[in-house]
C-alpha positions in Angstrom: 7.0 11.2 -8.7 8.8 8.2 -7.4 6.1 5.5 -7.7 3.2 3.7 -10.5 -0.1 2.1 -9.8 -2.0 -0.4 -11.7 -5.5 -1.0 -10.8 -6.8 -4.6 -11.0 -10.5 -4.7 -10.6 -10.9 -8.1 -11.5 -8.7 -9.1 -8.7 -9.7 -6.4 -6.5 -6.2 -4.7 -6.1 -4.2 -1.6 -6.4 -0.8 -2.3 -6.7 1.8 0.8 -6.1 5.3 0.2 -7.1 8.2 2.2 -5.7 10.0 3.4 -8.4 13.9 4.2 -7.3 15.5 3.4 -4.0 13.8 6.3 -1.5 10.1 5.9 -0.5 9.0 9.8 0.9 5.8 10.3 3.4 5.0 12.8 0.2 5.1 9.8 -2.1 2.4 7.3 -0.3 0.0 11.1 0.6 0.4 11.7 -3.3 -0.2 8.4 -4.6 -3.4 8.0 -1.9 -4.9 10.6 -3.3 -4.0 9.9 -7.3 -5.6 6.8 -6.6 -8.6 7.2 -5.1 -9.2 9.8 -7.4 -9.1 7.3 -10.3 -12.0 6.6 -12.1 -11.4 2.7 -11.8 -10.7 2.8 -8.1 -13.2 1.3 -6.1 -13.7 1.3 -2.1 -13.3 -2.4 -1.6 -10.0 -2.6 -3.3 -6.9 -4.0 -1.2 -3.8 -2.3 -1.5 0.1 -3.9 -2.2 2.6 -1.2 -1.6 5.5 -3.4 -4.1 8.6 -2.5 -2.4 11.1 -4.5 -3.2 13.6 -2.3 -5.0 13.1 0.3 -2.2 16.3 0.4 0.3 15.4 4.0 2.0 12.0 5.4 3.6 11.9 9.1 4.6 9.2 9.6 6.4 9.1 12.6 9.0 6.7 11.8 12.3 4.4 14.7 11.4 4.2 13.0 8.2 3.3 9.7 9.6 0.7 11.2 11.2 -0.9 13.0 8.2 -0.6 9.8 5.7 -2.7 7.9 9.2 -5.1 10.7 9.3 -5.5 11.1 5.6 -6.3 7.1 6.0 -8.9 7.5 8.2 -10.9 10.1 6.6 -10.9 8.1 3.4 -12.2 5.6 5.1 -14.9 7.7 6.8 -15.8 9.0 3.5 -16.5 5.8 2.2 -13.6 5.9 -0.6 -11.3 3.3 0.9 -13.2 0.3 3.1 -12.7 0.2 6.6 -12.0 -3.6 6.8 -10.1 -3.5 3.4 -6.7 -5.3 3.9 -2.8 -3.6 2.8 0.2 -5.1 2.4 4.0 -4.1 2.1 6.3 -6.5 -0.1 9.6 -6.0 1.0 12.9 -7.6 2.3 15.1 -4.5 3.0 14.8 -3.5 7.8 13.6 -0.4 6.8 10.4 -0.9 4.8 9.7 -3.4 7.5 10.2 -0.7 10.3 8.3 1.6 8.7 5.3 -0.7 7.9 5.5 -1.7 11.7 5.2 2.1 12.3 2.6 2.8 10.4 0.2 -0.2 11.8 1.7 0.9 15.2 0.0 4.1 14.5 -3.0 3.6 12.6 -4.4 0.3 15.0 -4.3 -1.9 11.6 -4.9 -5.3 13.3 -2.6 -8.0 11.5 -5.6 -9.5 10.1 -5.6 -6.1 7.7 -1.8 -5.2 7.1 1.1 -7.4 6.4 4.4 -6.9 5.7 5.9 -9.7 3.8 9.2 -10.4 1.3 7.4 -11.6 -1.9 4.6 -10.7 -3.9 3.6 -14.4 -4.0 3.3 -14.0 0.2 1.3 -10.8 -0.9 -1.7 -12.5 -3.0 -1.6 -15.8 -1.3 -2.1 -13.8 2.2 -5.0 -11.3 0.6 -6.3 -14.5 -0.8 -6.1 -13.4 -4.7 -6.2 -16.4 -6.7 -4.0 -15.4 -9.2 -0.2 -15.3 -10.3 2.3 -12.7 -10.0 2.9 -12.1 -13.9 -1.2 -11.4 -14.0 -0.9 -8.5 -12.0 2.1 -7.1 -13.7 2.2 -3.7 -15.4 1.6 -4.3 -18.8 
């Protein structure tokens, strides 16, 4: 498992942190299943993918299609809010490319999906009135 996640019910957030230098399609698929199965998760949560320490994504076209389909099904089943927001945090060019590809393939608008460089920007974009230290792992 190359990720950790934390749920922040008071802020309506799930924060997924990439661990290690590589992020794979398998990591994304596995994390989505694990998170929506967590008893504390609520469909209205916004998602932050903290990829500041990831420098390589390894996601095949087939995996990207599986990811898009997985989230489509989760939205249809009411497990994830269709109007929910997601943001990827990371400065690496590979992270930006992968996020842009996901946004294109999933038809998520810029009002639903953003790629930013810092956690502060992510929180601000989501309208969360909390400091980064408040949502850091405990």
